[in-house]
C-alpha positions, 0 to 999 in steps of 0.5 A: 849286562854283558855275556860274562856277567850273565854267565857269572850270575847263573854260575854264582846262583848255582854255587849257593844252592847247597848253602841256602836261598839267596834272593838276589843272586837267584832272581838275577839268574832267572832274569838274565836268561830271558831273552824275549821283550814280551816275557819281560813286560809280562814279568814287570806287569806281574811284579807291579800287580803284586806290589799293588796287591800288597797295598790292600794287605799292608792296609789291613795290617795298619788297620789292625794296629790302628784299632789296637792302640795299646800296641803302639803305646807299648812301643813308646809312641803317643799316637798312631801318626808318630808310630807309623812314621817312626817305627814303620817308616811309613808316612801318615798320609800314605798309611791312612790311604792304605787303611782306607782301601782296606776298610772300604773294600771290607765295607762293600763286601765285593769279591775280588772276582766281581772286579773282572780281572782289572787288577789291584792298581786300578781297584786301589784308584776307583775304591774311594768312589765305589759303591755297590751301585756303581760297581759295574760303571767303574769296572767298565771304565777301568777296563778301557781307560789308562790309570791317568784317564781314570784318575781324571774321572775319579777326580771329577766324581769326587767333586760331584759328590762334594757338591762342586758346581758343574762350571767349576768342574769344567774349568780347566786349571792353567798349566805351567812348564818349568825347566831347570838345569841340574847337576847329576847328583841333584838330578838323582836327588829330584828323581828319588824325591818325586818318587817318595812323594808319589808314594807318600801322597798315593798319586801318580802325578809329578805335579802333586808330588812336587807340591807335597815336597814344597808344602813340606819344606815350607811348613818345616824348612830344609831337613836331613835324614841323618848327619852325614846327609847334612855334611854332604849338603853343607860340603856342596855349598862352601869352599873345602877349607871353610868346610873343614875349619867349621866342621873340626872346630864343632867337633872340638867343641863337643869332644872336650875330652879329646886332644884334636890336632889337625893341619888344614892346607892344600895338597901339594901339587905334582910339580910342587912335590917334584921340585921339593925332591930336586931341592933335596 
């Protein structure tokens, strides 16, 4: 952000003090005053930790709703899955993952201080394999391992608990690299989709996110969040004339009480416009 923009953010924040709190401007004014990379990294880590702590809290709220089925029934939903997805906008799989974190920590009865400051991001990951007996060992792992390393050990532990043979656990999977060229809008859709899938599945793995996306597509086909998104997709995959004709024809079919007069043709080029003017 430029110096001018930085000053503008600060001045704007000061100007609204007497009119109430604005979280957007207030945060911008605070963050633009930070001149240290170390301080910024600390802010990012604190915000990440706060986000991870909220997963436990959201899990508790969802567990409370799940236990009181009349709450979501009075909202017009037949089951908890439809409620969390339709009313709260949270994927069912993610909701159950958050509920599991909350219930497991309550069941274990382990205070937060017992985790020795490893942070919520790692607590949320080890909770699925945690017992009172193995608590110390997992905390030690969490202290020295990155999240990705920790997830590998968690998967191995889950396989062990499920009775998967040691040979099968040790057998490495064949990994493949795929490369695809994308336009700018396609790349943004790819990035947004990966992040959403990671959030829904509770996994940091891009591979798992891609799998979830394609499993969803294979099960239900292409889908859109609203009619505008569908129109934009359709527009990108046909020529403009075909697009306009089909859309207008459909509007005429639906809006039978309206008289719709539309001229479809190419816009005159600059040279064509000049030639028409000269002829006149």
